N, C-alpha and C positions, 0 to 999 in steps of 0.2 A: 262245521266249516267245510267248505268245498275246496278240494285240491285245485290249484290254479291251472294245472295241466288238463284236468278233466273239464274245467270251465272253458278253456280255450278250444278244446276239441268239440264241445257242445255248441259253442258259438259258430264254429266252422260248419257243423252239420246244419244248424239253424239257417245260416246265410245261404248255404248251398241249396237247401230245400226251397227257399223262397226265390232263388235265382232260376231254378228249374221249373217251379210252379208259381209264377207271379200272379196268375189269374185266380188262385184259390181264394174263396170268400171266407172260409172258416180259418181263423188264426189258431195255430197250435198252442196248447197250454204250456208246452215245454218239450224238452228232449229227455228221453230215457237213454242212459248211456252206461256202458260197461266200464267200471273203474280200472280194469286191467288192460283191456284191448282198445279202449276209447272208441269203440264202434257204438253207434246209436241211431235213433230214429225219432222223428217228431211224434208226439202223441196229442190226441184231441180230447183226451179225458183228463179231468182235473185231479183224478185219484187213480193213477195207473197201478197195476199189479207189477211189482218188481221182483226180479230174481235176487238172490243174496249178494251177488257181485255188482248189481246195478244201482244207480242212483237217478233221481229225478231232478232236473234243473228247470225251474220255472222260466217262462219266456221273459218275465219282468227282470230276472237276474241276467239273462242273456242280453237284453237290450240296454240295461243299466251299465254293463261292463264294457261297452263298445269303446 
């Protein structure tokens, strides 16, 4: 189960990325986000390597929760 605060932060990062780079042809698979600091970035790999404090939020989760 994903913490709602982490999910909201990941959604903000996801939306901000696509506002800044609307011409990108490759869609991100999701957001890698730190559970404690809520800092994250989009990833274009479907199997990212995560640090212990990080989690991966799939783009389908980000779009479904809008």
